[in-house]
C-alpha positions, -999 to 999 in steps of 0.1 A, spaced: 1 -1 2 14 34 -10 26 61 17 3 87 23 16 120 16 8 154 1 27 151 -25 12 159 -63 0 126 -80 -18 126 -111 -48 112 -93 -50 147 -72 -38 164 -103 -71 153 -124 -94 154 -102 -81 188 -87 -83 207 -122 -117 189 -128 -132 204 -98 -111 241 -111 -133 240 -142 -166 223 -126 -163 252 -99 -156 282 -127 -186 270 -149 -212 271 -118 -192 306 -108 -199 313 -139 -232 304 -144 -240 324 -111 -226 353 -121 -247 354 -153 -281 341 -137 -273 373 -112 -265 399 -134 -283 391 -169 -323 397 -177 -347 364 -173 -366 370 -203 -352 332 -215 -387 324 -204 -370 304 -177 -381 325 -150 -403 300 -137 -377 276 -130 -351 299 -114 -353 318 -81 -357 355 -76 -326 376 -84 -329 384 -43 -314 355 -35 -285 359 -53 -273 387 -27 -292 371 2 -271 337 1 -237 354 0 -245 374 25 -263 346 47 -231 323 46 -208 355 57 -232 359 87 -227 321 96 -191 321 90 -192 357 115 -212 340 141 -187 307 138 -156 329 133 -161 349 165 -191 335 187 -189 297 182 -151 287 173 -141 310 207 -170 296 228 -154 262 222 -122 272 228 -134 285 261 -154 255 270 -120 229 261 -102 257 284 -91 246 321 -104 270 349 -77 297 358 -75 287 395 -75 251 385 -39 231 396 -34 219 358 -38 256 341 2 260 363 11 227 366 13 196 341 4 167 367 26 138 348 58 161 351 50 172 384 47 138 409 56 105 402 36 76 374 -2 70 388 2 101 416 -33 120 417 -26 155 420 -51 174 440 -29 201 457 -4 221 459 7 207 492 19 170 473 46 194 451 58 212 484 59 181 504 78 167 469 102 192 472 109 199 501 141 185 518 166 194 542 196 215 529 211 185 542 201 158 524 197 177 490 214 150 465 238 167 437 216 157 404 235 136 379 244 154 350 223 154 320 233 140 280 227 172 260 216 157 225 221 193 208 256 201 218 267 160 224 281 174 259 267 166 293 251 194 319 243 205 351 202 201 351 191 239 361 164 230 398 144 261 407 119 269 437 82 255 430 61 283 417 40 300 445 5 287 451 -20 310 436 -43 332 456 -63 367 457 -40 398 456 -56 423 480 -55 459 455 -38 478 487 -10 453 488 -4 452 448 1 491 451 24 490 480 45 466 461 42 491 429 45 525 444 67 522 475 
């Protein structure tokens, strides 16, 4: 079975040309129907000229509703809450496999070790420069909390 790729093939070229010709003919027919007078006796078979403007306008309205209302609403419904722990910490990276990540205390307990017992991490092999580097250890992010406006003003303006 051939491998799937977006590269041009004779099959795609033939169908692409056929669709190009089809839609060119349909567009020319649409413009002719919209602009030419109906004196050929076909007025009982064709829709009113009102639809030549109304249907494209209706399509633009639906596209606007989708782009500015429906699509952002779908994205917002799939986004985690601001105060959820998953919006700041990836549970799969923060704790060992199989551990349920439910509160900040788990992360803080895991990272709290006495200074005397802290192990020096072993060097890590770098695939880019082919050398060994000492991993950087950082303090955990402080927990989310409500900041009082007075506290913020004191921090910025004093």
